[in-house]
N, C-alpha and C positions, 0 to 999 in steps of 0.2 A: 709457520715459523719464519722469522726474518733471517737475513744473512748473519746478523749479529748473534741471534740465538743459536744458529748452527755452529758458528765459530766457538761460542761458549761451551756447547756440548762436546765439540771435538777436543777442546783443551781439557775438559773434565774426563772424557772416556779414554783418550789415547794412553795416558800413563797407567791406567788400570790394566791394560791388555799387554803391556810390555813383556816379551818373553813367553807369552802363552801360545798354546796350540788350539786351532779351531777344531774341536773334537766332533762337533755335530752341526749340520745345517738343517734346521727345521723349517719346512716350507708350509705356509698357510695361504693358499690361493684366495683371492686373486692377486694380492700384491705385497704380502708380508713375508719377511725372512727373520728367523730368530737364530742368531749366531751364538753357539755355546762354546765358550773358551775355557780351557782347563790347563793345569800345569802339565808340562811335557811328561809323558809316561804315566799319567794318572788317567786310567781308562774306566775306573769303576765309581769313583767319588763324584759328588755333585759338581757342576761347573763352577769355576772360579767366578766367572762373570757371564751373564747372558745379555746380549745386545740386540735390540730390535731395530731393524731397518725396514721402513714401510714406505712404499710408493703409493699409498692410498690417495686417491684424487681429492678426497674431502679433508684428510688429515695426514699429510705426509710428515714423517717424523723419524727421529733418531734418538735413542736413549737406552740407558741400562734398564733392563727389564727386571723389576722386583716382583710384580704380581704374577698371578697365574696366567699361563699361556695355553689356550686350547689348541691341541694338535688337529690337523686336518685329517679327515677320514675319506678315503677314496683315492682315485688315481691322480697323479700330478702331471702337469703339462711338461713339455720338453725342456723349457727354460729352467724350471725348478729341479728337474732331475739332473740336468747338466750342472747346476750350481752345487748340488750335493756331491756329484762325482768329482768335479774339478777342485772344490775348496776343502772338502773334508780331509783333515790331517795336515793341512798347511800351517805354517808358523806366522804369527802376526809380526809384521815389520813396521807398519806405520798407519796412522789415520790422519788424513789431511783434508783441509778445506780448499777447494779449487777456485782460484780467482776471487777469493773473498765472497763467493756467492753461496747460494743454497745448494751446494753440490759437495759431496764428500767422497773420498776415495780410500778404501781399505786395501793396503798393499799386503799381499800374503805370499809367502815363499814355500814352494814345494819342489818338485822336480823342475818346474819352471815357475816363473813369477806370474801370479794372477792378481788382478785388481778388480775389486767390486766397486763400481761407481753408483752412487745413489743421487739422482737428480730430484731433489725435494722441492719442486717448483710448482706446487699447486695442481691444477687440473692436468698439467702435462708432465707430472712426476713419472719417473721411470727408473728401472734398475738395469745396469749394463755390466757385462763381464768382459774384461780386457785381458789380452795375452801379452807376450813379449812385444816390445815396441809400441805398447799402448794401442794395439789394434783390436778392433771389436771382434769378440768371439761369438757373443750371443746377447740378445736384448729381450727384456720382458715384453714390452709393447712395441712391435715392429711398425715401421711406417706403412701407410696404405699402399697397396699394390699399384695405385695410379700415380704415385709420386716418382718422378724421374730419377732424382739424385738424392736419396735419403741420407740424412746426416749420420745415422747409426746403422750403416750397412756392414754386414760381416766382411772382415778383411780390411776395412778402411781404418785409418788412424782416428782415434777418438777426438772429437771436437765438442766443446761444451755448447749448450743451447745458446742461441743469440740473446742479446740483451745484457744489461749490467745489473750488478747487485745494487739494491737500494740502500744507500748509506744513511745511517741515522747517527747524527752527531750528539744526540742527547746522552748525558751521563746516566740517565735513568732507564736506558734501553737495555734492561736485563731481564732474564727469564723470570726472576722472582717478582719483578714489577709488572711484566706483561701478562702473566698468567695468574689465576687465582691460587691461593695457597691450598694445598691438599687438606682434606678434612681429617686425615690421620697420618701419623708418622710411620715410616716403614719399619718392619721387623728387622732388627739388626742381627747379624750372625755373631757367633760366640766371640770371635776375635776382634769384633768392631766395637769401638766406643762411640763412634759418630758415623753418620751416613757419609761415605766418601763421594757420593754422586747426588748431591741435593738438587741440582738443576734437572737431572734425569727424572728424579722422583716427581718434580712439579710437572714436567712435560708428560710423563706417563699418565698421571692422573687427569690432567686437563685435556690433552689431545686423545688419550685413550677413551675417555668418556665421549668426546666428540665423534671419534671414529665409530664407536659402538652405536651412537644415535644415528649416524649416517648409514651404518650397516642395516639397522632395523628399518630405516626409511626405505632403503633400496629393496630389502626383502619384501616389505609391505607393498611397494610399488610394483615389484615383479609379479608377486602372486595375484594381486588385484588385477593387473593387466592380463595375466593368463586367464583368470576367471571371467573377466569382462569379455575377452574374445570368445570364450566358450558360450557365455550368456548371449552375446550378439548372435552367434550361430543358432543357439537354441531358440531365440525369439523368432529368427527367420524361419526356422523349421516349424514352429508353432503356427506362424502366420500362413505358411504354405499349406500345411495340413488342414488348417481351418478353411482355407479357400477350397481345397480338394473336397473336404467334407460338405461344404455348401454346394459345390458343383455336383457331388454324387447324389444329392437330394433332388437334383433336377433331371434325373434319368428319365422320368416319365415324360417331361416336357420335351427332352431331346428325341425320344422315340416318336413322339407325336410330330415333331418337326420333320423327322425322316419320312413318316407316312404322308405328310403334306407335300414334301418334295417329290416323293414317288408318284403321287396322284397328279402332279403338275410337271412331270419330267419333260414331256414333249414341248412345253412352253418355254423351257430354259435354254437360251442361246449359249453357245460356247463363249467362255470369257466373261460370263455374267458375274458381278460382284455380289448380287443379292437377288431375291425374288420376293414379291409381295403376293400373298395368296389369301383366300378366305379361310379362316380358321374354323373348320367344322367341328373341332373339339371344344370350341367355346360356345356357350349357350346362346350368345347373341351373334355368333358367326362374324366376329370382328376381323378386319384385315390384319394379317401378321406378316412382318418382314423377317425373312430368314437370310442370314449372311452366308455367302458362298466364297469359295476360293477360285478366283478367275483363272488360275493356272491349271485347274483340274477340269475335266469334262463333267457334264451333268451326272453321268453314271458314277464317276469317281467321287464326286461330292456326296452323292447319296450313300455310297459305301462308307465313306468317311464318317458321316453322321451316325450311321448304325454301329460302326465299329467303336466310335467314341462312347456311345451309349452302353455298349456291352462292357467296355473297359471300366467305365464309371460304376456300373453295377457290380462288377467283380471286386473292385477295390473299396467299395463303400464300407463293408464290414471291417476291413483291415484298418482303414483310416482312423476310425474311432479309437481303436486300441493304440495305434501309433501316436495319436494326438494326446491321449492320456499319459503315455510314457514320456512324451516330449515336455508336457506341462509339468510333470513331476520332476524331471531333470532340471528344468529351468528354475523351479522352486528351490531345489537343492543348491544350485549355483548362486542364486540370490541370497540364500542363507549363508553360504560360505563367504560371499562378498561382504555382507554385513558383519560377520565375525572377524574378517581380516581388517576391517576398518575400526575395530574396537581397540582401545588402548590396552597394551600389555598382551596382545595376541602372540602366541607361540607359532611363528610362521612355518617353522620346520615341521612341527607336529600337524599343523593345519594342512600343509601340502601333502604330507604322508596320508592323512585321513582322506583328503580329496582324491588321492590316487587309489587308495584301497577301496573307496566306494564307487570308483569309476567315473567320478566327476572330472578329474584331470588325468592326463597321462603321467606316469612316473617320470620325473625329471631325469634325463640322462646326463651323466657327468662324462664329458668326452674330452680327450686331450685336444688342445688347439692344433689345428692343421698347419703344417709347415707349408710355406709357399714353395711350390715346385718350380724348377727352372722351366720356362716355357720352351716347348719344342718349336723348331723352325716351321714356318707356315708352309703347307703344301697346297697345291692348287685343286684339290679334290676332296669330296666326302667319300667315306668308305662304307660299303654295305657287304653283305655276304649272301650268296645264293644258297639254294636248298642243299647243294652238294658240298657246301663249305667254300666254294670258290669266291675270290675277292672281286667285287664290282666297284669301280671308281667312277664318280660322277663329278664333272667339272663345275666349279662354283660360278664362273661368269665367262664372258666371251674370251678375254685374254687367258684366263685359266684353262679354257677349253683347248687352246693351241698348246699350252704348256703340258697339259695332261696327255694329249694325243701324241705329241712329237718328242716329249722328254720323259714321260712316265709310263710308257707302254712299249711292249716288245712287238716285233713285226708280225708275229702270228697271233697276238691277242685279237679279240673281236671288238670292233668299234660299232657303236649304235647311235642313231640320231633320228628324231621324228622326221617323216617325209614332208617336204613343202612347208615346214614351220620352223621358227627358231627354237632353240632349246639347248640343254646341256649335252656335251659329248659324254658318252658312257663307254667305259672300257671294261670288258670282261677278261680278267687275267686267266690265262690257260696254263695248266700244269702239264697237260698232254696236248697232242695236236688236235684232237677232236673234242669239242665242248659237250657237256651234258645238256640234253634237250631242255630240261627244266631250268637250267642255269641261263640258257638263251632267253627263255620266256621271262625269267626274273630280270635280266638286264634290259629287255625291251620294255617291261613295265616301268622300270625306273626312268628310261628315256622319255616315256609319255608323262610320268609324274612330274619330272623337272622340265616341263615345257608349258607353253600356253594351253596345251590340250589336257592339262591335269583336271580330272573329274569327268572326262569323256568316257563313254561306254566302250568305244572302239577307236583305233587309230592305226595308221600305217607307219612302220619304222624301218629305216634303212639299216642294214648291218653288213659289215665287210671285214676282212682281215685288216689290221692296222696298216700293213704295208701297201694296201690298195687305196689308202687315204693320202691325198696330196694337198699341199698348201700352195696356191698360185702366188706368184711373185706380186707383191704390192696389195694383196687381198686384205680386207679389213679383218680384225680379230674374230676368230671363230668360223670364218668362211673357208670351206675346203671343197675339193672335188674328189670323185671316186673313179677308179679304173676297174672296178669289179663290184661284187657283192650282190645282195638280194633285197627284196622288200618283203617284210613280214606283216601280215594282217594280225593285229593284236586285239583280242577281245578282253577287256580289262576284268580282272578277278579281284574284288576287294579284299578277300582273305589273303591272297598272295601278296598284295601290296602292303597290307598291314604287317604281315610277317617280315617282309623286306625292310620296311622303315624301322621296325623294332631291332634290326641288327646293326644299326648305325653305330660305328665306333670311330673315335678320333684316329686319323691315319698315322702310321708310324714313319717318321722321317727316315729317308735312306732306303725305304723298302721298294 
């Protein structure tokens, strides 16, 4: 719709709503609102007028709603719930066009003035709720979190989107000329002799059909993309299982290679990448090249070959069954994709059928997440020891100094790998004596967050924080100790896995 069309609709709708109460706000995510206006005190009768406000990206529109409006089933997002709470029961005051552009404002009066602004500007259409002083209360489509100074930030005065309305000086720029005539006339109510909102009826038919076509296209694209992602994974699984099945059929050859390596073990030097031997399993005793891992010793290579042969033998029977299931699932997915690309497909029913047959997960309808205020940055990561104690790990050299000298108490334990750089680690103590397992936990983290990560063993300094000192002029992270001990740490993978799984964002001020 052009700015002229919006202005024509505002002039048509505003008089119809004079003195009416907004009895109900019907939300239809993702972008539609139906405003049901009624005479004050009329709580049971049909609405006097229903007005659709849509921020649909493909067909943004405003019009009196005559046709059927399907209500949304399922949870609503925070914006729609707030609209219902803030606007239901308010009294219509005015409907205006802002700056002669494709922007309209419904002013509604309750305990406080509320204004619903609809920016009907194509792909960037939006709905905004304003409070006293025309300050933003809520917005349907929030600005990206990466945007430094969003135009529609809560609490800020409302500012229209940049740009000017496109003026059309042609006398023929009317809704009746711009849009095709509806194929049918609206059903008039008993007291009506003519349709009091003819422009709305034209827009409802033209853009309503366009919005429905766009909705169908979006649903088709969405379900096909979901099915294609699943089909891609299924094809990869079939390919992998086929390769495993082929490999499992080579068990006998792999066992023979093991015997050949075993017979020639004394000839294999450490670090060899391969060995060429006479294949006495071949009728002609042809030479055979066997690939080895140079990182492994000859005995380790031999054990690896026989272990791989045993593994393939055990999995061979299972692979055939798994491959049959994977191929059946891929066939079902391809069948659903073909049906989704058929004209007239019922995508809601198709998605439900796909979920019921296990082809797709059932689509979850979740409320949009509110952007939470970011907590102030702290210079450490937080983990928890086996006894529940808090262990803090510095993020970098400067953060190490900050953690040690500003975020630790004097009796807390300080850890750092011996003779290598790495993170400072602080074990926070609730009592004077630490739990022995918590000490080992903190030492493991000191090794993990150092260049020694992955080592089987390491030496770790630990001391009371009050025994750690910062020399004047020393570079970030460099400290000296006036006490403490050195702990020989033999790394335990299970302990480290448990510790890393306890990572939680640190709480500011703790």
